[in-house]
N, CA, C, O and the ligand as a Tripos MOL2 file, in Angstrom:
@<TRIPOS>MOLECULE
protein
  269   267    68     0     0
PROTEIN
NO_CHARGES

@<TRIPOS>ATOM
      1 N         114.9030   78.6060  107.3420 N.3       1 MET1
      2 CA        115.4940   79.7980  107.9540 C.3       1 MET1
      3 C         116.0930   80.7200  106.8850 C.2       1 MET1
      4 O         115.8020   81.9150  106.8500 O.2       1 MET1
      5 N         116.9310   80.1480  106.0170 N.am      2 SER2
      6 CA        117.6250   80.9570  105.0230 C.3       2 SER2
      7 C         116.6780   81.4810  103.9400 C.2       2 SER2
      8 O         117.0120   82.4240  103.2230 O.2       2 SER2
      9 N         115.4860   80.8630  103.8240 N.am      3 SER3
     10 CA        114.5420   81.2940  102.7970 C.3       3 SER3
     11 C         114.0010   82.6900  103.0670 C.2       3 SER3
     12 O         113.5260   83.3580  102.1490 O.2       3 SER3
     13 N         114.0680   83.1290  104.2920 N.am      4 LEU4
     14 CA        113.6090   84.4730  104.6330 C.3       4 LEU4
     15 C         114.3540   85.5340  103.8250 C.2       4 LEU4
     16 O         113.7730   86.5340  103.4060 O.2       4 LEU4
     17 N         115.6060   85.3060  103.6200 N.am      5 LEU5
     18 CA        116.4260   86.2610  102.8870 C.3       5 LEU5
     19 C         115.9620   86.4410  101.4470 C.2       5 LEU5
     20 O         115.7980   87.5670  100.9770 O.2       5 LEU5
     21 N         115.7560   85.3460  100.7620 N.am      6 THR6
     22 CA        115.3760   85.4330   99.3540 C.3       6 THR6
     23 C         113.9550   85.9680   99.1800 C.2       6 THR6
     24 O         113.6900   86.7400   98.2580 O.2       6 THR6
     25 N         113.0440   85.5630  100.0600 N.am      7 GLU7
     26 CA        111.6560   85.9900   99.9280 C.3       7 GLU7
     27 C         111.4530   87.4630  100.2280 C.2       7 GLU7
     28 O         110.5020   88.0740   99.7400 O.2       7 GLU7
     29 N         112.3250   88.0250  101.0110 N.am      8 ARG8
     30 CA        112.1250   89.4120  101.4140 C.3       8 ARG8
     31 C         112.9690   90.4100  100.6250 C.2       8 ARG8
     32 O         113.0630   91.5800  100.9950 O.2       8 ARG8
     33 N         113.5640   89.9580   99.5710 N.am      9 GLN9
     34 CA        114.4170   90.8640   98.8060 C.3       9 GLN9
     35 C         113.6490   91.9400   98.0540 C.2       9 GLN9
     36 O         113.9980   93.1170   98.1410 O.2       9 GLN9
     37 N         112.6070   91.5590   97.3170 N.am     10 ILE10
     38 CA        111.9400   92.5410   96.4750 C.3      10 ILE10
     39 C         110.4480   92.6620   96.7280 C.2      10 ILE10
     40 O         109.8170   93.5810   96.2050 O.2      10 ILE10
     41 N         109.8650   91.7730   97.5070 N.am     11 GLY11
     42 CA        108.4330   91.8150   97.6970 C.3      11 GLY11
     43 C         107.7120   91.1940   96.5090 C.2      11 GLY11
     44 O         108.2670   90.3540   95.8020 O.2      11 GLY11
     45 N         106.4590   91.6220   96.2990 N.am     12 GLU12
     46 CA        105.6930   91.0850   95.1810 C.3      12 GLU12
     47 C         105.0810   92.1990   94.3590 C.2      12 GLU12
     48 O         104.8310   93.2950   94.8590 O.2      12 GLU12
     49 N         104.8410   91.9010   93.0830 N.am     13 SER13
     50 CA        104.2880   92.9050   92.1870 C.3      13 SER13
     51 C         102.7640   92.9410   92.2880 C.2      13 SER13
     52 O         102.0900   91.9420   92.0390 O.2      13 SER13
     53 N         102.2340   94.1090   92.6580 N.am     14 CYS14
     54 CA        100.7870   94.2840   92.7940 C.3      14 CYS14
     55 C         100.1480   94.3950   91.4110 C.2      14 CYS14
     56 O         100.6670   95.1000   90.5450 O.2      14 CYS14
     57 N          99.0200   93.7030   91.1970 N.am     15 VAL15
     58 CA         98.3810   93.7140   89.8750 C.3      15 VAL15
     59 C          97.7000   95.0500   89.5700 C.2      15 VAL15
     60 O          97.4510   95.3680   88.4070 O.2      15 VAL15
     61 N          97.4030   95.8240   90.5990 N.am     16 ILE16
     62 CA         96.6820   97.0810   90.3920 C.3      16 ILE16
     63 C          97.6250   98.2640   90.1900 C.2      16 ILE16
     64 O          97.4640   99.0240   89.2340 O.2      16 ILE16
     65 N          98.5860   98.4270   91.0580 N.am     17 CYS17
     66 CA         99.4900   99.5780   90.9320 C.3      17 CYS17
     67 C         100.8110   99.2130   90.2620 C.2      17 CYS17
     68 O         101.6390  100.0850   89.9980 O.2      17 CYS17
     69 N         101.0080   97.9130   89.9860 N.am     18 ASP18
     70 CA        102.2260   97.4480   89.3050 C.3      18 ASP18
     71 C         103.5090   97.8000   90.0470 C.2      18 ASP18
     72 O         104.5690   97.9410   89.4380 O.2      18 ASP18
     73 N         103.4060   97.9370   91.3410 N.am     19 GLN19
     74 CA        104.5990   98.2400   92.1250 C.3      19 GLN19
     75 C         104.9430   97.0720   93.0390 C.2      19 GLN19
     76 O         104.0780   96.2860   93.4280 O.2      19 GLN19
     77 N         106.2020   96.9790   93.3630 N.am     20 MET20
     78 CA        106.6410   95.9340   94.2610 C.3      20 MET20
     79 C         106.2840   96.3210   95.6910 C.2      20 MET20
     80 O         106.7220   97.3530   96.1970 O.2      20 MET20
     81 N         105.4910   95.4840   96.3250 N.am     21 LYS21
     82 CA        105.0580   95.7830   97.6890 C.3      21 LYS21
     83 C         105.3170   94.5970   98.6020 C.2      21 LYS21
     84 O         105.4050   93.4490   98.1660 O.2      21 LYS21
     85 N         105.4360   94.9140   99.8730 N.am     22 TRP22
     86 CA        105.7170   93.8650  100.8540 C.3      22 TRP22
     87 C         104.4490   93.2130  101.3640 C.2      22 TRP22
     88 O         104.3570   91.9920  101.4870 O.2      22 TRP22
     89 N         103.4610   94.0710  101.6630 N.am     23 LYS23
     90 CA        102.2580   93.5420  102.2990 C.3      23 LYS23
     91 C         101.0680   93.5600  101.3580 C.2      23 LYS23
     92 O         100.8830   94.4950  100.5790 O.2      23 LYS23
     93 N         100.2680   92.5100  101.4460 N.am     24 GLY24
     94 CA         99.0960   92.4540  100.5980 C.3      24 GLY24
     95 C          98.4140   91.1080  100.7020 C.2      24 GLY24
     96 O          98.7760   90.2690  101.5280 O.2      24 GLY24
     97 N          97.4110   90.9130   99.8420 N.am     25 ILE25
     98 CA         96.6760   89.6500   99.8410 C.3      25 ILE25
     99 C          96.8670   88.9460   98.5030 C.2      25 ILE25
    100 O          97.1700   89.5790   97.4920 O.2      25 ILE25
    101 N          96.6900   87.6540   98.5140 N.am     26 HIS26
    102 CA         96.7680   86.8840   97.2730 C.3      26 HIS26
    103 C          95.3690   86.5470   96.7890 C.2      26 HIS26
    104 O          94.5320   86.0240   97.5250 O.2      26 HIS26
    105 N          95.1500   86.8690   95.5150 N.am     27 LEU27
    106 CA         93.8720   86.5670   94.8970 C.3      27 LEU27
    107 C          94.1770   85.6580   93.7110 C.2      27 LEU27
    108 O          94.7680   86.0910   92.7220 O.2      27 LEU27
    109 N          93.7660   84.3940   93.8190 N.am     28 TYR28
    110 CA         94.1750   83.3920   92.8340 C.3      28 TYR28
    111 C          95.6980   83.3730   92.7710 C.2      28 TYR28
    112 O          96.3560   83.1240   93.7800 O.2      28 TYR28
    113 N          96.2600   83.6330   91.6010 N.am     29 THR29
    114 CA         97.7150   83.5990   91.4850 C.3      29 THR29
    115 C          98.3170   84.9970   91.5700 C.2      29 THR29
    116 O          99.5320   85.1640   91.4710 O.2      29 THR29
    117 N          97.4520   86.0090   91.7560 N.am     30 SER30
    118 CA         97.9410   87.3760   91.7440 C.3      30 SER30
    119 C          98.0390   87.9660   93.1360 C.2      30 SER30
    120 O          97.5510   87.4010   94.1140 O.2      30 SER30
    121 N          98.6800   89.1100   93.1950 N.am     31 PHE31
    122 CA         98.9330   89.7680   94.4530 C.3      31 PHE31
    123 C          98.3770   91.1920   94.4330 C.2      31 PHE31
    124 O          98.5940   91.9410   93.4810 O.2      31 PHE31
    125 N          97.6590   91.5500   95.4930 N.am     32 ILE32
    126 CA         97.1460   92.9130   95.6180 C.3      32 ILE32
    127 C          97.6800   93.4850   96.9230 C.2      32 ILE32
    128 O          97.4890   92.9020   97.9900 O.2      32 ILE32
    129 N          98.3470   94.6240   96.8330 N.am     33 CYS33
    130 CA         98.9460   95.1930   98.0310 C.3      33 CYS33
    131 C          97.8710   95.7840   98.9460 C.2      33 CYS33
    132 O          96.7590   96.0800   98.5090 O.2      33 CYS33
    133 N          98.2160   95.9440  100.1900 N.am     34 THR34
    134 CA         97.2460   96.4380  101.1710 C.3      34 THR34
    135 C          96.7590   97.8480  100.8330 C.2      34 THR34
    136 O          95.6070   98.1930  101.0970 O.2      34 THR34
    137 N          97.6430   98.6600  100.2450 N.am     35 ASP35
    138 CA         97.2540  100.0120   99.8530 C.3      35 ASP35
    139 C          96.1000   99.9820   98.8590 C.2      35 ASP35
    140 O          95.0980  100.6780   99.0280 O.2      35 ASP35
    141 N          96.2580   99.1620   97.8190 N.am     36 CYS36
    142 CA         95.2330   99.0630   96.7860 C.3      36 CYS36
    143 C          93.9760   98.3900   97.3290 C.2      36 CYS36
    144 O          92.8580   98.7560   96.9660 O.2      36 CYS36
    145 N          94.1660   97.4260   98.1830 N.am     37 GLU37
    146 CA         93.0310   96.7290   98.7610 C.3      37 GLU37
    147 C          92.1570   97.6990   99.5590 C.2      37 GLU37
    148 O          90.9340   97.7090   99.4200 O.2      37 GLU37
    149 N          92.8010   98.5050  100.3910 N.am     38 GLN38
    150 CA         92.0690   99.4950  101.1870 C.3      38 GLN38
    151 C          91.4190  100.5450  100.2990 C.2      38 GLN38
    152 O          90.2840  100.9590  100.5330 O.2      38 GLN38
    153 N          92.1560  100.9710   99.2720 N.am     39 ASP39
    154 CA         91.6520  101.9700   98.3370 C.3      39 ASP39
    155 C          90.4140  101.4500   97.6130 C.2      39 ASP39
    156 O          89.4270  102.1640   97.4360 O.2      39 ASP39
    157 N          90.4940  100.2060   97.2060 N.am     40 LEU40
    158 CA         89.3970   99.5740   96.4760 C.3      40 LEU40
    159 C          88.1390   99.5080   97.3370 C.2      40 LEU40
    160 O          87.0320   99.7660   96.8630 O.2      40 LEU40
    161 N          88.3250   99.1630   98.5910 N.am     41 ILE41
    162 CA         87.2050   99.0530   99.5210 C.3      41 ILE41
    163 C          86.5480  100.4040   99.7560 C.2      41 ILE41
    164 O          85.3280  100.5010   99.8910 O.2      41 ILE41
    165 N          87.3780  101.4510   99.8020 N.am     42 GLN42
    166 CA         86.8650  102.7750  100.1380 C.3      42 GLN42
    167 C          86.3630  103.5730   98.9410 C.2      42 GLN42
    168 O          85.7220  104.6110   99.1050 O.2      42 GLN42
    169 N          86.6560  103.0880   97.7390 N.am     43 THR43
    170 CA         86.2460  103.8170   96.5370 C.3      43 THR43
    171 C          84.7770  103.5510   96.2110 C.2      43 THR43
    172 O          84.3190  102.4080   96.2100 O.2      43 THR43
    173 N          84.0500  104.6430   95.9320 N.am     44 GLU44
    174 CA         82.6520  104.5060   95.5460 C.3      44 GLU44
    175 C          82.5630  103.7880   94.1990 C.2      44 GLU44
    176 O          83.4210  103.9650   93.3330 O.2      44 GLU44
    177 N          81.5160  102.9780   94.0330 N.am     45 THR45
    178 CA         81.4070  102.1800   92.8090 C.3      45 THR45
    179 C          81.1490  103.0260   91.5670 C.2      45 THR45
    180 O          81.3750  102.5700   90.4470 O.2      45 THR45
    181 N          80.6690  104.2750   91.7630 N.am     46 ASP46
    182 CA         80.4340  105.1360   90.5950 C.3      46 ASP46
    183 C          81.6020  106.0840   90.3330 C.2      46 ASP46
    184 O          81.5370  106.9460   89.4560 O.2      46 ASP46
    185 N          82.6490  105.9120   91.0940 N.am     47 HIS47
    186 CA         83.8460  106.7300   90.9020 C.3      47 HIS47
    187 C          84.6650  106.1800   89.7190 C.2      47 HIS47
    188 O          84.8240  104.9670   89.5820 O.2      47 HIS47
    189 N          85.1860  107.0850   88.8630 N.am     48 PRO48
    190 CA         85.9810  106.6430   87.7070 C.3      48 PRO48
    191 C          87.1340  105.7170   88.0850 C.2      48 PRO48
    192 O          87.5010  104.8180   87.3270 O.2      48 PRO48
    193 N          87.6900  105.9490   89.2520 N.am     49 LYS49
    194 CA         88.8190  105.1390   89.7000 C.3      49 LYS49
    195 C          88.4220  103.6820   89.9090 C.2      49 LYS49
    196 O          89.2270  102.7680   89.7300 O.2      49 LYS49
    197 N          87.1670  103.4900   90.2900 N.am     50 TYR50
    198 CA         86.6790  102.1420   90.5500 C.3      50 TYR50
    199 C          86.6910  101.2910   89.2780 C.2      50 TYR50
    200 O          86.9650  100.0910   89.3100 O.2      50 TYR50
    201 N          86.3850  101.9520   88.1550 N.am     51 LYS51
    202 CA         86.4020  101.2540   86.8640 C.3      51 LYS51
    203 C          87.8070  100.7780   86.5260 C.2      51 LYS51
    204 O          88.0090   99.6960   85.9750 O.2      51 LYS51
    205 N          88.7650  101.6190   86.8710 N.am     52 HIS52
    206 CA         90.1650  101.2530   86.6380 C.3      52 HIS52
    207 C          90.5350  100.0270   87.4650 C.2      52 HIS52
    208 O          91.2120   99.1180   86.9850 O.2      52 HIS52
    209 N          90.0880  100.0170   88.6920 N.am     53 TYR53
    210 CA         90.3650   98.8750   89.5610 C.3      53 TYR53
    211 C          89.7380   97.6050   89.0120 C.2      53 TYR53
    212 O          90.3600   96.5430   88.9880 O.2      53 TYR53
    213 N          88.4990   97.7360   88.5750 N.am     54 LEU54
    214 CA         87.8070   96.5680   88.0290 C.3      54 LEU54
    215 C          88.5300   96.0230   86.8060 C.2      54 LEU54
    216 O          88.6380   94.8130   86.6090 O.2      54 LEU54
    217 N          89.0240   96.9530   85.9900 N.am     55 LYS55
    218 CA         89.7440   96.5490   84.7870 C.3      55 LYS55
    219 C          91.0070   95.7690   85.1480 C.2      55 LYS55
    220 O          91.3240   94.7450   84.5410 O.2      55 LYS55
    221 N          91.7040   96.2720   86.1310 N.am     56 GLN56
    222 CA         92.9130   95.5900   86.5940 C.3      56 GLN56
    223 C          92.5710   94.2410   87.2210 C.2      56 GLN56
    224 O          93.2690   93.2490   87.0160 O.2      56 GLN56
    225 N          91.4900   94.2260   87.9830 N.am     57 LEU57
    226 CA         91.0960   92.9940   88.6620 C.3      57 LEU57
    227 C          90.6070   91.9330   87.6900 C.2      57 LEU57
    228 O          90.6700   90.7380   87.9790 O.2      57 LEU57
    229 N          90.1190   92.3750   86.5390 N.am     58 ARG58
    230 CA         89.6230   91.4250   85.5520 C.3      58 ARG58
    231 C          90.7560   90.4980   85.0790 C.2      58 ARG58
    232 O          90.5390   89.3420   84.7170 O.2      58 ARG58
    233 N          91.9530   91.0540   85.1010 N.am     59 LYS59
    234 CA         93.1150   90.2340   84.7360 C.3      59 LYS59
    235 C          93.3140   89.1010   85.7510 C.2      59 LYS59
    236 O          93.8410   88.0340   85.4340 O.2      59 LYS59
    237 N          92.8760   89.3750   86.9670 N.am     60 VAL60
    238 CA         93.0430   88.3940   88.0300 C.3      60 VAL60
    239 C          91.9480   87.3450   87.9770 C.2      60 VAL60
    240 O          92.2200   86.1470   88.0570 O.2      60 VAL60
    241 N          90.7000   87.8030   87.8400 N.am     61 THR61
    242 CA         89.5610   86.8770   87.9030 C.3      61 THR61
    243 C          89.4240   86.0360   86.6460 C.2      61 THR61
    244 O          88.8020   84.9740   86.6720 O.2      61 THR61
    245 N          90.0140   86.5120   85.5240 N.am     62 THR62
    246 CA         90.0190   85.7000   84.3240 C.3      62 THR62
    247 C          91.4540   85.4680   83.8630 C.2      62 THR62
    248 O          91.9060   86.0680   82.8880 O.2      62 THR62
    249 N          92.1480   84.6120   84.5550 N.am     63 PRO63
    250 CA         93.5300   84.3290   84.1990 C.3      63 PRO63
    251 C          93.6280   83.6600   82.8200 C.2      63 PRO63
    252 O          92.7410   82.9150   82.4060 O.2      63 PRO63
    253 N          94.7150   83.9470   82.1400 N.am     64 GLU64
    254 CA         94.8670   83.4440   80.7750 C.3      64 GLU64
    255 C          95.4100   82.0230   80.7560 C.2      64 GLU64
    256 O          96.3600   81.7130   80.0370 O.2      64 GLU64
    257 N          94.8010   81.1860   81.5440 N.am     65 ILE65
    258 CA         95.2440   79.7950   81.6240 C.3      65 ILE65
    259 C          94.6980   78.9790   80.4490 C.2      65 ILE65
    260 O          95.3440   78.0600   79.9460 O.2      65 ILE65
    261 N          93.4830   79.3510   80.0310 N.am     66 PHE66
    262 CA         92.8070   78.5480   79.0260 C.3      66 PHE66
    263 C          93.1750   78.9040   77.5920 C.2      66 PHE66
    264 O          92.7850   78.2020   76.6590 O.2      66 PHE66
    265 N          93.9110   79.9740   77.4110 N.am     67 SER67
    266 CA         94.2430   80.4160   76.0680 C.3      67 SER67
    267 C          95.4240   79.6370   75.4920 C.2      67 SER67
    268 O          95.8350   79.8880   74.3590 O.2      67 SER67
    269 ZN         98.9520   98.0160   94.7310 Zn       68 ZN68
@<TRIPOS>BOND
     1     1     2 1
     2     2     3 1
     3     3     4 2
     4     3     5 am
     5     5     6 1
     6     6     7 1
     7     7     8 2
     8     7     9 am
     9     9    10 1
    10    10    11 1
    11    11    12 2
    12    11    13 am
    13    13    14 1
    14    14    15 1
    15    15    16 2
    16    15    17 am
    17    17    18 1
    18    18    19 1
    19    19    20 2
    20    19    21 am
    21    21    22 1
    22    22    23 1
    23    23    24 2
    24    23    25 am
    25    25    26 1
    26    26    27 1
    27    27    28 2
    28    27    29 am
    29    29    30 1
    30    30    31 1
    31    31    32 2
    32    31    33 am
    33    33    34 1
    34    34    35 1
    35    35    36 2
    36    35    37 am
    37    37    38 1
    38    38    39 1
    39    39    40 2
    40    39    41 am
    41    41    42 1
    42    42    43 1
    43    43    44 2
    44    43    45 am
    45    45    46 1
    46    46    47 1
    47    47    48 2
    48    47    49 am
    49    49    50 1
    50    50    51 1
    51    51    52 2
    52    51    53 am
    53    53    54 1
    54    54    55 1
    55    55    56 2
    56    55    57 am
    57    57    58 1
    58    58    59 1
    59    59    60 2
    60    59    61 am
    61    61    62 1
    62    62    63 1
    63    63    64 2
    64    63    65 am
    65    65    66 1
    66    66    67 1
    67    67    68 2
    68    67    69 am
    69    69    70 1
    70    70    71 1
    71    71    72 2
    72    71    73 am
    73    73    74 1
    74    74    75 1
    75    75    76 2
    76    75    77 am
    77    77    78 1
    78    78    79 1
    79    79    80 2
    80    79    81 am
    81    81    82 1
    82    82    83 1
    83    83    84 2
    84    83    85 am
    85    85    86 1
    86    86    87 1
    87    87    88 2
    88    87    89 am
    89    89    90 1
    90    90    91 1
    91    91    92 2
    92    91    93 am
    93    93    94 1
    94    94    95 1
    95    95    96 2
    96    95    97 am
    97    97    98 1
    98    98    99 1
    99    99   100 2
   100    99   101 am
   101   101   102 1
   102   102   103 1
   103   103   104 2
   104   103   105 am
   105   105   106 1
   106   106   107 1
   107   107   108 2
   108   107   109 am
   109   109   110 1
   110   110   111 1
   111   111   112 2
   112   111   113 am
   113   113   114 1
   114   114   115 1
   115   115   116 2
   116   115   117 am
   117   117   118 1
   118   118   119 1
   119   119   120 2
   120   119   121 am
   121   121   122 1
   122   122   123 1
   123   123   124 2
   124   123   125 am
   125   125   126 1
   126   126   127 1
   127   127   128 2
   128   127   129 am
   129   129   130 1
   130   130   131 1
   131   131   132 2
   132   131   133 am
   133   133   134 1
   134   134   135 1
   135   135   136 2
   136   135   137 am
   137   137   138 1
   138   138   139 1
   139   139   140 2
   140   139   141 am
   141   141   142 1
   142   142   143 1
   143   143   144 2
   144   143   145 am
   145   145   146 1
   146   146   147 1
   147   147   148 2
   148   147   149 am
   149   149   150 1
   150   150   151 1
   151   151   152 2
   152   151   153 am
   153   153   154 1
   154   154   155 1
   155   155   156 2
   156   155   157 am
   157   157   158 1
   158   158   159 1
   159   159   160 2
   160   159   161 am
   161   161   162 1
   162   162   163 1
   163   163   164 2
   164   163   165 am
   165   165   166 1
   166   166   167 1
   167   167   168 2
   168   167   169 am
   169   169   170 1
   170   170   171 1
   171   171   172 2
   172   171   173 am
   173   173   174 1
   174   174   175 1
   175   175   176 2
   176   175   177 am
   177   177   178 1
   178   178   179 1
   179   179   180 2
   180   179   181 am
   181   181   182 1
   182   182   183 1
   183   183   184 2
   184   183   185 am
   185   185   186 1
   186   186   187 1
   187   187   188 2
   188   187   189 am
   189   189   190 1
   190   190   191 1
   191   191   192 2
   192   191   193 am
   193   193   194 1
   194   194   195 1
   195   195   196 2
   196   195   197 am
   197   197   198 1
   198   198   199 1
   199   199   200 2
   200   199   201 am
   201   201   202 1
   202   202   203 1
   203   203   204 2
   204   203   205 am
   205   205   206 1
   206   206   207 1
   207   207   208 2
   208   207   209 am
   209   209   210 1
   210   210   211 1
   211   211   212 2
   212   211   213 am
   213   213   214 1
   214   214   215 1
   215   215   216 2
   216   215   217 am
   217   217   218 1
   218   218   219 1
   219   219   220 2
   220   219   221 am
   221   221   222 1
   222   222   223 1
   223   223   224 2
   224   223   225 am
   225   225   226 1
   226   226   227 1
   227   227   228 2
   228   227   229 am
   229   229   230 1
   230   230   231 1
   231   231   232 2
   232   231   233 am
   233   233   234 1
   234   234   235 1
   235   235   236 2
   236   235   237 am
   237   237   238 1
   238   238   239 1
   239   239   240 2
   240   239   241 am
   241   241   242 1
   242   242   243 1
   243   243   244 2
   244   243   245 am
   245   245   246 1
   246   246   247 1
   247   247   248 2
   248   247   249 am
   249   249   250 1
   250   250   251 1
   251   251   252 2
   252   251   253 am
   253   253   254 1
   254   254   255 1
   255   255   256 2
   256   255   257 am
   257   257   258 1
   258   258   259 1
   259   259   260 2
   260   259   261 am
   261   261   262 1
   262   262   263 1
   263   263   264 2
   264   263   265 am
   265   265   266 1
   266   266   267 1
   267   267   268 2
@<TRIPOS>SUBSTRUCTURE
     1 MET1         2 RESIDUE 1 A MET
     2 SER2         6 RESIDUE 1 A SER
     3 SER3        10 RESIDUE 1 A SER
     4 LEU4        14 RESIDUE 1 A LEU
     5 LEU5        18 RESIDUE 1 A LEU
     6 THR6        22 RESIDUE 1 A THR
     7 GLU7        26 RESIDUE 1 A GLU
     8 ARG8        30 RESIDUE 1 A ARG
     9 GLN9        34 RESIDUE 1 A GLN
    10 ILE10       38 RESIDUE 1 A ILE
    11 GLY11       42 RESIDUE 1 A GLY
    12 GLU12       46 RESIDUE 1 A GLU
    13 SER13       50 RESIDUE 1 A SER
    14 CYS14       54 RESIDUE 1 A CYS
    15 VAL15       58 RESIDUE 1 A VAL
    16 ILE16       62 RESIDUE 1 A ILE
    17 CYS17       66 RESIDUE 1 A CYS
    18 ASP18       70 RESIDUE 1 A ASP
    19 GLN19       74 RESIDUE 1 A GLN
    20 MET20       78 RESIDUE 1 A MET
    21 LYS21       82 RESIDUE 1 A LYS
    22 TRP22       86 RESIDUE 1 A TRP
    23 LYS23       90 RESIDUE 1 A LYS
    24 GLY24       94 RESIDUE 1 A GLY
    25 ILE25       98 RESIDUE 1 A ILE
    26 HIS26      102 RESIDUE 1 A HIS
    27 LEU27      106 RESIDUE 1 A LEU
    28 TYR28      110 RESIDUE 1 A TYR
    29 THR29      114 RESIDUE 1 A THR
    30 SER30      118 RESIDUE 1 A SER
    31 PHE31      122 RESIDUE 1 A PHE
    32 ILE32      126 RESIDUE 1 A ILE
    33 CYS33      130 RESIDUE 1 A CYS
    34 THR34      134 RESIDUE 1 A THR
    35 ASP35      138 RESIDUE 1 A ASP
    36 CYS36      142 RESIDUE 1 A CYS
    37 GLU37      146 RESIDUE 1 A GLU
    38 GLN38      150 RESIDUE 1 A GLN
    39 ASP39      154 RESIDUE 1 A ASP
    40 LEU40      158 RESIDUE 1 A LEU
    41 ILE41      162 RESIDUE 1 A ILE
    42 GLN42      166 RESIDUE 1 A GLN
    43 THR43      170 RESIDUE 1 A THR
    44 GLU44      174 RESIDUE 1 A GLU
    45 THR45      178 RESIDUE 1 A THR
    46 ASP46      182 RESIDUE 1 A ASP
    47 HIS47      186 RESIDUE 1 A HIS
    48 PRO48      190 RESIDUE 1 A PRO
    49 LYS49      194 RESIDUE 1 A LYS
    50 TYR50      198 RESIDUE 1 A TYR
    51 LYS51      202 RESIDUE 1 A LYS
    52 HIS52      206 RESIDUE 1 A HIS
    53 TYR53      210 RESIDUE 1 A TYR
    54 LEU54      214 RESIDUE 1 A LEU
    55 LYS55      218 RESIDUE 1 A LYS
    56 GLN56      222 RESIDUE 1 A GLN
    57 LEU57      226 RESIDUE 1 A LEU
    58 ARG58      230 RESIDUE 1 A ARG
    59 LYS59      234 RESIDUE 1 A LYS
    60 VAL60      238 RESIDUE 1 A VAL
    61 THR61      242 RESIDUE 1 A THR
    62 THR62      246 RESIDUE 1 A THR
    63 PRO63      250 RESIDUE 1 A PRO
    64 GLU64      254 RESIDUE 1 A GLU
    65 ILE65      258 RESIDUE 1 A ILE
    66 PHE66      262 RESIDUE 1 A PHE
    67 SER67      266 RESIDUE 1 A SER
    68 ZN68       269 GROUP 0 **** ****
């Protein structure tokens, strides 16, 4: 019961926009907010913004666990 207080204080840091957000999905150990998730889905693959997303997501899909 009391854990609700601590978990809802700041939210989680989104790997794409680097902002603290409340809602989103977890990908491996990282967090992607719903805003970025929707944006990513709607962005054309040849759009410059899509490359930025991929770059950010690469940090997620290749975590630095093995280094
Ligand atoms: Zn985000």
